[in-house]
C-alpha positions as YAML, in Angstrom:
chain: A
units: angstrom
residues:
- id: 1
  name: MET
  ca: [16.68, -23.92, -1.11]
- id: 2
  name: ASN
  ca: [14.24, -23.89, 1.81]
- id: 3
  name: ILE
  ca: [12.61, -20.45, 2.24]
- id: 4
  name: LEU
  ca: [10.46, -19.54, 5.25]
- id: 5
  name: PHE
  ca: [8.38, -16.43, 4.61]
- id: 6
  name: ILE
  ca: [6.38, -14.53, 7.25]
- id: 7
  name: SER
  ca: [3.56, -12.33, 5.99]
- id: 8
  name: ASP
  ca: [0.24, -11.67, 7.66]
- id: 9
  name: ASN
  ca: [-1.39, -11.15, 4.22]
- id: 10
  name: PHE
  ca: [-1.65, -14.00, 1.75]
- id: 11
  name: PRO
  ca: [-4.19, -15.26, -0.81]
- id: 12
  name: PRO
  ca: [-7.11, -15.53, -0.95]
- id: 13
  name: GLU
  ca: [-6.58, -11.96, 0.36]
- id: 14
  name: ARG
  ca: [-6.18, -9.58, -2.57]
- id: 15
  name: ASN
  ca: [-3.92, -6.74, -1.39]
- id: 16
  name: ALA
  ca: [-0.53, -5.94, -2.87]
- id: 17
  name: ALA
  ca: [1.50, -7.72, -0.18]
- id: 18
  name: ALA
  ca: [-0.49, -10.95, -0.54]
- id: 19
  name: SER
  ca: [-0.14, -10.96, -4.32]
- id: 20
  name: ARG
  ca: [3.56, -10.09, -4.24]
- id: 21
  name: VAL
  ca: [4.52, -12.85, -1.79]
- id: 22
  name: TYR
  ca: [2.35, -15.47, -3.49]
- id: 23
  name: GLU
  ca: [3.30, -14.77, -7.11]
- id: 24
  name: ARG
  ca: [7.03, -14.81, -6.38]
- id: 25
  name: ALA
  ca: [6.71, -17.97, -4.31]
- id: 26
  name: CYS
  ca: [4.93, -19.71, -7.20]
- id: 27
  name: TYR
  ca: [8.00, -19.12, -9.34]
- id: 28
  name: TRP
  ca: [10.36, -20.33, -6.61]
- id: 29
  name: VAL
  ca: [8.40, -23.55, -6.22]
- id: 30
  name: LYS
  ca: [8.33, -23.97, -9.99]
- id: 31
  name: TRP
  ca: [12.14, -23.65, -10.01]
- id: 32
  name: GLY
  ca: [12.51, -26.43, -7.42]
- id: 33
  name: HIS
  ca: [12.71, -24.54, -4.15]
- id: 34
  name: GLU
  ca: [10.72, -25.27, -1.00]
- id: 35
  name: VAL
  ca: [8.60, -22.38, 0.31]
- id: 36
  name: THR
  ca: [6.66, -22.16, 3.57]
- id: 37
  name: VAL
  ca: [4.56, -19.09, 4.35]
- id: 38
  name: ILE
  ca: [3.49, -18.32, 7.92]
- id: 39
  name: THR
  ca: [0.34, -16.20, 7.82]
- id: 40
  name: CYS
  ca: [-3.07, -15.82, 9.44]
- id: 41
  name: ALA
  ca: [-6.61, -16.74, 8.46]
- id: 42
  name: PRO
  ca: [-7.63, -14.54, 5.51]
- id: 43
  name: ASN
  ca: [-9.72, -11.56, 6.62]
- id: 44
  name: PHE
  ca: [-8.22, -8.37, 5.11]
- id: 45
  name: PRO
  ca: [-9.49, -5.67, 4.74]
- id: 46
  name: GLU
  ca: [-13.04, -6.16, 6.05]
- id: 47
  name: GLY
  ca: [-11.93, -8.00, 9.20]
- id: 48
  name: LYS
  ca: [-14.20, -10.92, 8.32]
- id: 49
  name: LEU
  ca: [-13.04, -14.48, 7.77]
- id: 50
  name: PHE
  ca: [-13.14, -15.57, 4.15]
- id: 51
  name: SER
  ca: [-15.55, -18.38, 3.36]
- id: 52
  name: GLY
  ca: [-14.21, -21.82, 4.21]
- id: 53
  name: TYR
  ca: [-11.66, -20.63, 6.79]
- id: 54
  name: LYS
  ca: [-11.57, -20.70, 10.58]
- id: 55
  name: ASN
  ca: [-9.40, -18.67, 12.94]
- id: 56
  name: LYS
  ca: [-7.59, -21.70, 14.39]
- id: 57
  name: PHE
  ca: [-4.33, -21.90, 16.33]
- id: 58
  name: TYR
  ca: [-2.56, -23.92, 13.63]
- id: 59
  name: GLN
  ca: [-3.71, -25.09, 10.22]
- id: 60
  name: VAL
  ca: [-1.83, -26.11, 7.09]
- id: 61
  name: GLU
  ca: [-2.81, -25.99, 3.44]
- id: 62
  name: TYR
  ca: [-1.00, -26.08, 0.11]
- id: 63
  name: LEU
  ca: [-1.46, -23.49, -2.65]
- id: 64
  name: HIS
  ca: [0.32, -24.31, -5.92]
- id: 65
  name: GLY
  ca: [3.04, -26.18, -4.04]
- id: 66
  name: ILE
  ca: [3.50, -23.50, -1.36]
- id: 67
  name: ARG
  ca: [3.11, -24.80, 2.20]
- id: 68
  name: VAL
  ca: [0.84, -22.29, 3.96]
- id: 69
  name: VAL
  ca: [0.69, -22.31, 7.75]
- id: 70
  name: ARG
  ca: [-2.08, -20.19, 9.24]
- id: 71
  name: VAL
  ca: [-2.12, -19.18, 12.91]
- id: 72
  name: LYS
  ca: [-4.78, -17.70, 15.17]
- id: 73
  name: THR
  ca: [-4.84, -13.91, 15.60]
- id: 74
  name: PHE
  ca: [-7.09, -11.13, 16.81]
- id: 75
  name: ILE
  ca: [-9.08, -10.02, 13.77]
- id: 76
  name: ALA
  ca: [-10.12, -6.42, 13.19]
- id: 77
  name: GLU
  ca: [-11.37, -4.45, 10.21]
- id: 78
  name: ASN
  ca: [-8.78, -2.27, 8.48]
- id: 79
  name: LYS
  ca: [-10.04, 0.82, 10.30]
- id: 80
  name: GLY
  ca: [-8.74, 2.75, 13.27]
- id: 81
  name: PHE
  ca: [-5.13, 2.74, 14.42]
- id: 82
  name: PHE
  ca: [-5.33, 0.87, 17.73]
- id: 83
  name: LEU
  ca: [-7.44, -2.08, 16.56]
- id: 84
  name: ARG
  ca: [-5.23, -2.48, 13.51]
- id: 85
  name: ILE
  ca: [-2.10, -2.42, 15.68]
- id: 86
  name: LEU
  ca: [-3.63, -4.98, 18.04]
- id: 87
  name: ASP
  ca: [-4.46, -7.14, 15.04]
- id: 88
  name: ALA
  ca: [-0.85, -6.91, 13.80]
- id: 89
  name: ILE
  ca: [0.75, -7.47, 17.22]
- id: 90
  name: SER
  ca: [-1.42, -10.53, 17.87]
- id: 91
  name: PHE
  ca: [0.25, -12.21, 14.89]
- id: 92
  name: THR
  ca: [3.77, -11.84, 16.31]
- id: 93
  name: ILE
  ca: [4.07, -14.61, 18.91]
- id: 94
  name: PRO
  ca: [1.87, -17.22, 17.15]
- id: 95
  name: ALA
  ca: [3.98, -16.70, 14.02]
- id: 96
  name: VAL
  ca: [7.22, -17.24, 15.98]
- id: 97
  name: ILE
  ca: [5.86, -20.40, 17.59]
- id: 98
  name: ALA
  ca: [4.75, -21.72, 14.21]
- id: 99
  name: THR
  ca: [8.27, -21.32, 12.80]
- id: 100
  name: LEU
  ca: [9.58, -23.75, 15.44]
- id: 101
  name: PHE
  ca: [7.51, -26.55, 13.93]
- id: 102
  name: GLN
  ca: [8.85, -26.11, 10.39]
- id: 103
  name: ARG
  ca: [11.81, -27.88, 8.86]
- id: 104
  name: ARG
  ca: [14.93, -25.78, 9.41]
- id: 105
  name: PRO
  ca: [14.99, -23.18, 6.63]
- id: 106
  name: ASP
  ca: [17.95, -21.65, 4.83]
- id: 107
  name: VAL
  ca: [16.56, -18.15, 5.35]
- id: 108
  name: ILE
  ca: [13.70, -16.46, 7.18]
- id: 109
  name: VAL
  ca: [12.08, -13.57, 5.32]
- id: 110
  name: ALA
  ca: [9.44, -11.08, 6.44]
- id: 111
  name: THR
  ca: [7.57, -8.50, 4.43]
- id: 112
  name: SER
  ca: [5.97, -5.24, 5.49]
- id: 113
  name: PRO
  ca: [3.69, -3.22, 5.64]
- id: 114
  name: SER
  ca: [2.91, -5.47, 8.59]
- id: 115
  name: PHE
  ca: [5.81, -4.21, 10.68]
- id: 116
  name: PHE
  ca: [5.31, -6.88, 13.34]
- id: 117
  name: ALA
  ca: [5.82, -9.70, 10.84]
- id: 118
  name: ALA
  ca: [9.44, -8.48, 10.76]
- id: 119
  name: VAL
  ca: [9.59, -8.68, 14.56]
- id: 120
  name: SER
  ca: [8.44, -12.31, 14.28]
- id: 121
  name: ALA
  ca: [11.06, -13.05, 11.64]
- id: 122
  name: PHE
  ca: [13.85, -11.46, 13.68]
- id: 123
  name: ILE
  ca: [12.97, -13.53, 16.78]
- id: 124
  name: ALA
  ca: [12.54, -16.71, 14.75]
- id: 125
  name: ALA
  ca: [15.88, -16.15, 13.00]
- id: 126
  name: LYS
  ca: [17.60, -15.84, 16.35]
- id: 127
  name: LEU
  ca: [15.93, -18.96, 17.72]
- id: 128
  name: ARG
  ca: [16.64, -21.02, 14.60]
- id: 129
  name: LYS
  ca: [20.07, -19.44, 14.03]
- id: 130
  name: ARG
  ca: [19.15, -18.47, 10.49]
- id: 131
  name: PRO
  ca: [19.63, -15.29, 8.41]
- id: 132
  name: PHE
  ca: [16.89, -12.65, 8.69]
- id: 133
  name: ILE
  ca: [15.85, -10.91, 5.45]
- id: 134
  name: PHE
  ca: [13.53, -7.89, 5.66]
- id: 135
  name: GLU
  ca: [11.47, -6.82, 2.66]
- id: 136
  name: VAL
  ca: [10.29, -3.23, 3.11]
- id: 137
  name: SER
  ca: [7.24, -2.26, 1.09]
- id: 138
  name: ASP
  ca: [6.30, 0.68, 3.31]
- id: 139
  name: LEU
  ca: [8.22, 3.04, 5.60]
- id: 140
  name: TRP
  ca: [6.42, 2.29, 8.82]
- id: 141
  name: PRO
  ca: [5.62, 4.12, 11.12]
- id: 142
  name: ALA
  ca: [6.18, 7.17, 8.86]
- id: 143
  name: SER
  ca: [3.18, 6.13, 6.78]
- id: 144
  name: ILE
  ca: [0.93, 6.24, 9.87]
- id: 145
  name: ILE
  ca: [1.80, 9.90, 10.35]
- id: 146
  name: GLY
  ca: [1.45, 10.45, 6.60]
- id: 147
  name: VAL
  ca: [-2.20, 9.35, 6.56]
- id: 148
  name: GLY
  ca: [-2.94, 11.36, 9.71]
- id: 149
  name: ALA
  ca: [-3.74, 8.29, 11.83]
- id: 150
  name: MET
  ca: [-1.30, 9.44, 14.54]
- id: 151
  name: ARG
  ca: [0.85, 12.40, 15.43]
- id: 152
  name: GLU
  ca: [4.40, 12.42, 16.70]
- id: 153
  name: SER
  ca: [4.35, 10.86, 20.15]
- id: 154
  name: PHE
  ca: [6.20, 8.56, 22.53]
- id: 155
  name: ILE
  ca: [4.59, 5.56, 20.83]
- id: 156
  name: ILE
  ca: [5.73, 6.69, 17.38]
- id: 157
  name: ARG
  ca: [9.26, 7.32, 18.64]
- id: 158
  name: PHE
  ca: [9.31, 3.84, 20.18]
- id: 159
  name: PHE
  ca: [8.19, 2.28, 16.89]
- id: 160
  name: GLU
  ca: [10.87, 4.27, 15.03]
- id: 161
  name: LYS
  ca: [13.56, 2.88, 17.36]
- id: 162
  name: LEU
  ca: [12.21, -0.62, 16.81]
- id: 163
  name: GLU
  ca: [12.14, 0.00, 13.06]
- id: 164
  name: LEU
  ca: [15.82, 1.03, 13.03]
- id: 165
  name: PHE
  ca: [16.72, -1.94, 15.25]
- id: 166
  name: LEU
  ca: [15.20, -4.31, 12.69]
- id: 167
  name: TYR
  ca: [16.98, -2.60, 9.80]
- id: 168
  name: GLN
  ca: [20.29, -2.76, 11.62]
- id: 169
  name: HIS
  ca: [19.92, -6.45, 12.53]
- id: 170
  name: ALA
  ca: [18.63, -7.70, 9.19]
- id: 171
  name: ASN
  ca: [21.21, -9.57, 7.14]
- id: 172
  name: GLU
  ca: [19.74, -8.10, 3.98]
- id: 173
  name: ILE
  ca: [17.07, -5.48, 3.30]
- id: 174
  name: ILE
  ca: [15.03, -5.49, 0.12]
- id: 175
  name: VAL
  ca: [13.09, -2.30, -0.61]
- id: 176
  name: LEU
  ca: [10.41, -1.73, -3.24]
- id: 177
  name: SER
  ca: [11.37, 1.86, -3.99]
- id: 178
  name: PRO
  ca: [14.75, 3.56, -4.55]
- id: 179
  name: ALA
  ca: [13.50, 6.37, -2.29]
- id: 180
  name: PHE
  ca: [13.30, 3.87, 0.57]
- id: 181
  name: LYS
  ca: [16.97, 3.03, 0.12]
- id: 182
  name: THR
  ca: [17.89, 6.71, 0.22]
- id: 183
  name: ASN
  ca: [15.82, 7.13, 3.39]
- id: 184
  name: LEU
  ca: [17.50, 4.19, 5.12]
- id: 185
  name: VAL
  ca: [21.02, 5.24, 4.15]
- id: 186
  name: LEU
  ca: [20.38, 8.73, 5.52]
- id: 187
  name: ARG
  ca: [19.39, 7.02, 8.77]
- id: 188
  name: HIS
  ca: [22.76, 5.23, 8.88]
- id: 189
  name: VAL
  ca: [21.64, 1.79, 7.74]
- id: 190
  name: ILE
  ca: [24.50, 0.00, 5.93]
- id: 191
  name: GLU
  ca: [24.06, 0.75, 2.23]
- id: 192
  name: ASP
  ca: [25.63, -2.47, 0.92]
- id: 193
  name: LYS
  ca: [22.92, -4.65, 2.42]
- id: 194
  name: ILE
  ca: [20.02, -2.64, 0.93]
- id: 195
  name: HIS
  ca: [18.72, -3.87, -2.43]
- id: 196
  name: VAL
  ca: [16.07, -2.19, -4.58]
- id: 197
  name: GLU
  ca: [13.64, -4.68, -6.12]
- id: 198
  name: MET
  ca: [10.63, -2.76, -7.38]
- id: 199
  name: ASN
  ca: [7.18, -4.30, -7.52]
- id: 200
  name: GLY
  ca: [6.03, -6.04, -10.65]
- id: 201
  name: VAL
  ca: [3.22, -7.70, -12.54]
- id: 202
  name: ASP
  ca: [2.59, -11.28, -13.56]
- id: 203
  name: ILE
  ca: [2.38, -10.71, -17.31]
- id: 204
  name: THR
  ca: [0.97, -14.21, -17.78]
- id: 205
  name: LYS
  ca: [-2.22, -12.95, -16.11]
- id: 206
  name: TYR
  ca: [-2.36, -9.32, -17.25]
- id: 207
  name: SER
  ca: [-2.36, -8.47, -20.94]
- id: 208
  name: PRO
  ca: [-4.30, -6.20, -23.33]
- id: 209
  name: ARG
  ca: [-7.77, -7.48, -24.18]
- id: 210
  name: PRO
  ca: [-11.07, -6.19, -25.58]
- id: 211
  name: ARG
  ca: [-13.59, -4.69, -23.17]
- id: 212
  name: ASP
  ca: [-15.45, -7.48, -21.33]
- id: 213
  name: ASN
  ca: [-18.94, -7.02, -22.76]
- id: 214
  name: GLU
  ca: [-20.67, -9.07, -20.09]
- id: 215
  name: LEU
  ca: [-19.15, -6.94, -17.31]
- id: 216
  name: ALA
  ca: [-19.85, -3.76, -19.26]
- id: 217
  name: MET
  ca: [-23.52, -4.68, -19.52]
- id: 218
  name: ARG
  ca: [-23.69, -5.65, -15.83]
- id: 219
  name: TYR
  ca: [-22.37, -2.26, -14.75]
- id: 220
  name: GLN
  ca: [-24.18, -0.31, -17.49]
- id: 221
  name: ILE
  ca: [-21.03, 0.84, -19.25]
- id: 222
  name: ALA
  ca: [-21.79, 1.82, -22.83]
- id: 223
  name: PRO
  ca: [-19.32, 1.30, -25.71]
- id: 224
  name: GLU
  ca: [-18.77, 5.06, -25.98]
- id: 225
  name: ASP
  ca: [-18.13, 5.56, -22.25]
- id: 226
  name: PHE
  ca: [-14.71, 6.87, -21.20]
- id: 227
  name: VAL
  ca: [-13.92, 4.92, -18.01]
- id: 228
  name: ILE
  ca: [-11.51, 6.06, -15.29]
- id: 229
  name: GLY
  ca: [-10.72, 2.96, -13.26]
- id: 230
  name: TYR
  ca: [-9.42, 2.87, -9.69]
- id: 231
  name: LEU
  ca: [-8.77, -0.78, -8.84]
- id: 232
  name: GLY
  ca: [-7.31, -1.48, -5.42]
- id: 233
  name: THR
  ca: [-7.50, -0.71, -1.73]
- id: 234
  name: HIS
  ca: [-9.70, 2.24, -0.73]
- id: 235
  name: GLY
  ca: [-7.55, 3.42, 2.17]
- id: 236
  name: MET
  ca: [-6.56, 6.50, 4.11]
- id: 237
  name: ALA
  ca: [-3.40, 6.79, 2.01]
- id: 238
  name: HIS
  ca: [-5.38, 7.29, -1.20]
- id: 239
  name: ALA
  ca: [-7.49, 10.40, -0.52]
- id: 240
  name: LEU
  ca: [-10.15, 9.11, -2.91]
- id: 241
  name: GLU
  ca: [-12.77, 11.64, -1.86]
- id: 242
  name: ASN
  ca: [-10.92, 14.02, -4.19]
- id: 243
  name: VAL
  ca: [-11.70, 11.72, -7.11]
- id: 244
  name: LEU
  ca: [-15.38, 12.07, -6.25]
- id: 245
  name: TYR
  ca: [-15.02, 15.85, -6.22]
- id: 246
  name: ALA
  ca: [-13.52, 15.59, -9.71]
- id: 247
  name: ALA
  ca: [-16.45, 13.37, -10.74]
- id: 248
  name: GLU
  ca: [-18.82, 16.09, -9.52]
- id: 249
  name: LEU
  ca: [-17.04, 18.62, -11.74]
- id: 250
  name: LEU
  ca: [-17.54, 16.30, -14.71]
- id: 251
  name: LYS
  ca: [-21.22, 15.51, -14.21]
- id: 252
  name: GLU
  ca: [-22.12, 17.33, -17.42]
- id: 253
  name: LYS
  ca: [-19.92, 14.95, -19.49]
- id: 254
  name: SER
  ca: [-22.35, 12.06, -19.76]
- id: 255
  name: ASN
  ca: [-19.84, 9.67, -21.31]
- id: 256
  name: ILE
  ca: [-17.21, 9.96, -18.52]
- id: 257
  name: ARG
  ca: [-17.52, 7.21, -15.93]
- id: 258
  name: PHE
  ca: [-15.56, 6.54, -12.74]
- id: 259
  name: MET
  ca: [-15.27, 2.94, -11.58]
- id: 260
  name: PHE
  ca: [-13.98, 1.98, -8.13]
- id: 261
  name: VAL
  ca: [-13.21, -1.71, -7.55]
- id: 262
  name: GLY
  ca: [-12.07, -2.88, -4.14]
- id: 263
  name: ALA
  ca: [-12.50, -2.53, -0.41]
- id: 264
  name: GLY
  ca: [-10.87, -0.63, 2.41]
- id: 265
  name: ALA
  ca: [-11.22, 1.68, 5.37]
- id: 266
  name: THR
  ca: [-12.75, 4.57, 3.42]
- id: 267
  name: ARG
  ca: [-15.03, 2.69, 1.03]
- id: 268
  name: GLU
  ca: [-18.25, 3.22, 3.01]
- id: 269
  name: SER
  ca: [-17.62, 6.94, 3.35]
- id: 270
  name: LEU
  ca: [-16.90, 7.21, -0.38]
- id: 271
  name: VAL
  ca: [-20.16, 5.48, -1.24]
- id: 272
  name: GLN
  ca: [-21.97, 7.88, 1.09]
- id: 273
  name: ILE
  ca: [-20.35, 10.96, -0.50]
- id: 274
  name: ALA
  ca: [-21.31, 9.74, -3.97]
- id: 275
  name: LYS
  ca: [-24.88, 9.19, -2.80]
- id: 276
  name: GLU
  ca: [-25.13, 12.62, -1.19]
- id: 277
  name: LYS
  ca: [-23.80, 14.29, -4.33]
- id: 278
  name: SER
  ca: [-26.01, 12.17, -6.62]
- id: 279
  name: LEU
  ca: [-23.00, 11.12, -8.67]
- id: 280
  name: MET
  ca: [-24.57, 8.97, -11.33]
- id: 281
  name: ASN
  ca: [-21.22, 8.87, -13.14]
- id: 282
  name: VAL
  ca: [-19.59, 6.81, -10.36]
- id: 283
  name: THR
  ca: [-19.80, 3.02, -9.99]
- id: 284
  name: PHE
  ca: [-18.60, 1.08, -6.95]
- id: 285
  name: VAL
  ca: [-17.76, -2.60, -7.31]
- id: 286
  name: VAL
  ca: [-17.00, -4.84, -4.34]
- id: 287
  name: ALA
  ca: [-13.55, -6.39, -4.02]
- id: 288
  name: GLN
  ca: [-12.96, -9.09, -6.62]
- id: 289
  name: ALA
  ca: [-10.90, -12.26, -6.71]
- id: 290
  name: LYS
  ca: [-7.45, -11.66, -8.18]
- id: 291
  name: GLU
  ca: [-8.17, -13.84, -11.21]
- id: 292
  name: HIS
  ca: [-11.04, -11.53, -12.21]
- id: 293
  name: MET
  ca: [-9.17, -8.24, -11.99]
- id: 294
  name: ALA
  ca: [-7.91, -8.25, -15.57]
- id: 295
  name: ASN
  ca: [-11.52, -8.35, -16.77]
- id: 296
  name: PHE
  ca: [-12.30, -5.20, -14.79]
- id: 297
  name: TRP
  ca: [-9.15, -3.50, -16.06]
- id: 298
  name: SER
  ca: [-10.41, -4.22, -19.59]
- id: 299
  name: LEU
  ca: [-13.31, -1.83, -18.98]
- id: 300
  name: CYS
  ca: [-10.94, 1.12, -18.38]
- id: 301
  name: ASN
  ca: [-9.64, 3.81, -20.71]
- id: 302
  name: PHE
  ca: [-7.43, 5.27, -17.99]
- id: 303
  name: ALA
  ca: [-5.88, 3.49, -14.98]
- id: 304
  name: LEU
  ca: [-6.06, 5.87, -12.04]
- id: 305
  name: VAL
  ca: [-3.35, 5.93, -9.36]
- id: 306
  name: HIS
  ca: [-4.24, 8.29, -6.54]
- id: 307
  name: LEU
  ca: [-2.30, 9.09, -3.35]
- id: 308
  name: LYS
  ca: [-2.61, 11.49, -0.46]
- id: 309
  name: ASN
  ca: [-0.59, 14.71, -0.73]
- id: 310
  name: SER
  ca: [2.08, 13.86, 1.85]
- id: 311
  name: PRO
  ca: [5.86, 13.62, 1.27]
- id: 312
  name: VAL
  ca: [5.90, 10.03, 2.55]
- id: 313
  name: PHE
  ca: [3.71, 8.98, -0.40]
- id: 314
  name: GLY
  ca: [6.13, 10.54, -2.84]
- id: 315
  name: GLU
  ca: [8.43, 7.64, -1.92]
- id: 316
  name: VAL
  ca: [6.07, 4.75, -2.73]
- id: 317
  name: ILE
  ca: [5.35, 3.00, -6.03]
- id: 318
  name: PRO
  ca: [1.82, 1.53, -6.03]
- id: 319
  name: SER
  ca: [1.63, -1.96, -7.50]
- id: 320
  name: LYS
  ca: [-1.40, -1.03, -9.62]
- id: 321
  name: ILE
  ca: [0.99, 0.92, -11.88]
- id: 322
  name: PHE
  ca: [2.52, -2.36, -13.02]
- id: 323
  name: GLU
  ca: [-0.82, -4.13, -13.39]
- id: 324
  name: ALA
  ca: [-1.99, -1.31, -15.64]
- id: 325
  name: MET
  ca: [1.20, -1.59, -17.68]
- id: 326
  name: GLY
  ca: [0.63, -5.30, -18.10]
- id: 327
  name: MET
  ca: [-2.86, -4.52, -19.40]
- id: 328
  name: GLY
  ca: [-1.45, -1.98, -21.84]
- id: 329
  name: LEU
  ca: [-3.38, 0.87, -20.24]
- id: 330
  name: PRO
  ca: [-2.35, 4.53, -20.04]
- id: 331
  name: ILE
  ca: [-1.90, 5.67, -16.44]
- id: 332
  name: LEU
  ca: [-3.28, 8.81, -14.83]
- id: 333
  name: ILE
  ca: [-1.37, 9.41, -11.62]
- id: 334
  name: ALA
  ca: [-2.35, 11.99, -9.00]
- id: 335
  name: ALA
  ca: [0.39, 11.82, -6.39]
- id: 336
  name: PRO
  ca: [3.08, 13.90, -4.68]
- id: 337
  name: ALA
  ca: [6.21, 14.50, -6.73]
- id: 338
  name: GLY
  ca: [8.46, 11.51, -6.25]
- id: 339
  name: VAL
  ca: [9.40, 8.08, -7.53]
- id: 340
  name: ALA
  ca: [5.98, 6.94, -8.78]
- id: 341
  name: VAL
  ca: [5.36, 10.12, -10.78]
- id: 342
  name: SER
  ca: [8.92, 9.97, -12.12]
- id: 343
  name: LEU
  ca: [8.44, 6.35, -13.17]
- id: 344
  name: VAL
  ca: [5.22, 7.08, -15.07]
- id: 345
  name: GLU
  ca: [6.67, 10.15, -16.76]
- id: 346
  name: SER
  ca: [10.13, 8.76, -17.57]
- id: 347
  name: GLU
  ca: [8.74, 5.56, -19.08]
- id: 348
  name: LYS
  ca: [6.14, 7.61, -20.99]
- id: 349
  name: VAL
  ca: [3.30, 5.33, -19.89]
- id: 350
  name: GLY
  ca: [0.91, 8.00, -18.65]
- id: 351
  name: VAL
  ca: [0.34, 11.52, -17.39]
- id: 352
  name: SER
  ca: [0.46, 13.11, -13.95]
- id: 353
  name: VAL
  ca: [-1.54, 15.75, -12.10]
- id: 354
  name: PRO
  ca: [-0.92, 17.27, -8.66]
- id: 355
  name: ALA
  ca: [-2.01, 15.24, -5.65]
- id: 356
  name: GLU
  ca: [-5.39, 16.04, -4.09]
- id: 357
  name: ASP
  ca: [-6.29, 18.54, -6.81]
- id: 358
  name: PRO
  ca: [-9.80, 17.68, -8.12]
- id: 359
  name: HIS
  ca: [-9.84, 20.57, -10.59]
- id: 360
  name: SER
  ca: [-6.60, 19.49, -12.29]
- id: 361
  name: LEU
  ca: [-7.78, 15.89, -12.28]
- id: 362
  name: ALA
  ca: [-11.12, 16.81, -13.87]
- id: 363
  name: THR
  ca: [-9.47, 19.08, -16.46]
- id: 364
  name: THR
  ca: [-7.03, 16.35, -17.51]
- id: 365
  name: ILE
  ca: [-9.76, 13.69, -17.76]
- id: 366
  name: ARG
  ca: [-11.94, 16.02, -19.86]
- id: 367
  name: TYR
  ca: [-9.03, 16.80, -22.19]
- id: 368
  name: TYR
  ca: [-8.14, 13.16, -22.86]
- id: 369
  name: CYS
  ca: [-11.78, 12.19, -23.20]
- id: 370
  name: ASP
  ca: [-12.04, 14.76, -25.98]
- id: 371
  name: ASN
  ca: [-8.69, 13.71, -27.51]
- id: 372
  name: GLN
  ca: [-8.61, 9.95, -27.07]
- id: 373
  name: ASP
  ca: [-6.19, 9.47, -29.95]
- id: 374
  name: LEU
  ca: [-3.50, 10.88, -27.63]
- id: 375
  name: LEU
  ca: [-3.90, 7.86, -25.35]
- id: 376
  name: LYS
  ca: [-2.79, 5.33, -27.96]
- id: 377
  name: PRO
  ca: [1.00, 5.99, -27.75]
- id: 378
  name: LEU
  ca: [0.80, 5.95, -23.96]
- id: 379
  name: ALA
  ca: [-1.02, 2.61, -24.02]
- id: 380
  name: GLU
  ca: [1.49, 1.13, -26.47]
- id: 381
  name: LYS
  ca: [4.44, 2.29, -24.37]
- id: 382
  name: SER
  ca: [2.79, 0.94, -21.23]
- id: 383
  name: TYR
  ca: [2.53, -2.54, -22.72]
- id: 384
  name: GLN
  ca: [6.08, -2.38, -24.12]
- id: 385
  name: ARG
  ca: [7.53, -1.54, -20.72]
- id: 386
  name: ALA
  ca: [5.59, -4.16, -18.73]
- id: 387
  name: PRO
  ca: [8.09, -7.03, -19.31]
- id: 388
  name: TYR
  ca: [10.81, -4.94, -17.67]
- id: 389
  name: HIS
  ca: [8.75, -5.10, -14.47]
- id: 390
  name: SER
  ca: [7.60, -8.71, -14.63]
- id: 391
  name: ARG
  ca: [7.00, -10.71, -11.47]
- id: 392
  name: GLU
  ca: [9.25, -13.45, -12.83]
- id: 393
  name: GLN
  ca: [12.14, -11.02, -13.16]
- id: 394
  name: GLN
  ca: [11.53, -9.77, -9.63]
- id: 395
  name: ALA
  ca: [11.40, -13.34, -8.32]
- id: 396
  name: ARG
  ca: [14.78, -14.13, -9.91]
- id: 397
  name: SER
  ca: [16.45, -11.01, -8.52]
- id: 398
  name: PHE
  ca: [15.04, -11.63, -5.05]
- id: 399
  name: LEU
  ca: [16.17, -15.27, -5.15]
- id: 400
  name: LYS
  ca: [19.75, -14.29, -5.99]
- id: 401
  name: ILE
  ca: [19.89, -12.30, -2.77]
- id: 402
  name: LEU
  ca: [18.59, -15.25, -0.76]
- id: 403
  name: GLU
  ca: [20.84, -17.85, -2.38]
- id: 404
  name: LYS
  ca: [23.99, -16.40, -0.89]
- id: 405
  name: TYR
  ca: [22.79, -17.86, 2.45]
- id: 406
  name: VAL
  ca: [22.24, -21.46, 1.33]
- id: 407
  name: LYS
  ca: [25.49, -22.54, 3.03]
- id: 408
  name: TYR
  ca: [25.12, -20.14, 5.96]
...
């Protein structure tokens, strides 16, 4: 099968979309399929080209058998609505043009949250007379309103019409959350073409391991320290300033440490808040290569998942939940009531606290720090459940949906 995938995030970028597309594609190539990914020069989230790359009109490389075609785009840091939109829109036409120079695929697939990658895929599918498959990892533009980047307006209403147009014209829709399917069905999208394929973890790369002593020494983490780890994008959707407020409430507990690993739109402001509050119990680590993340997870006693208190974020399931499960870590989730909280609670892999509630967060952390034996059954259950959310399983399920179009 020849699969053409359009995604404006791809390794060496480290965000969830890049990892998801790449890790599944590795399995597809391993199983004998041909995969081409149309993307841009890696620059997310800082808006700076990664070392060794240029922002050229057309360049080709191969990563583990995946043909990667990179096109020239406007590059902007992951801050501010209009620059980010311009960045995303600038990918649309170059991506379509690039598809015309690829061997005719069996299917053309696009993934969000880059909404305009789906626009590219729709146009390319029409030009190449191929099926268009839309993977929805984020309900866009609802998420823009959810983070407070924009209010209801003519522009938002236009994007919503375009969003529905893409849903209606996709041959198949694959969503990462059951709540997304409910949302689309309520908006009169045909239910039979919507498939729920939740995110997952590559369990060959994430597994329980002893604390990395070299890293612990580098970041001055003592053996007795109780580490709350937030590993991932520091974005507007995560409301991470509330974690710092919780850290302030726990300053008297000298063995409680907060570790942030990653980059994003709010990282600089978070570092500034921590400095102003003299939070010596908080450590910030720059974004790390994907292959090093398991070592940082090994430093953690609790894997923190934190989301803004908005109904739209009650519908998402952050990928870091599955990474933590692969590592056999208990999860502490602070999010609106919804699918992610239900997943953590129903699978008994962690505990939840209300979203954007520093006092509840601090109280819960203090309690489990003082009663660490209670974390062991959560950690064991987390590791036991990880294989049910493996990336390989997700890749197989996704492929079954695509294979129906081989003789299209």
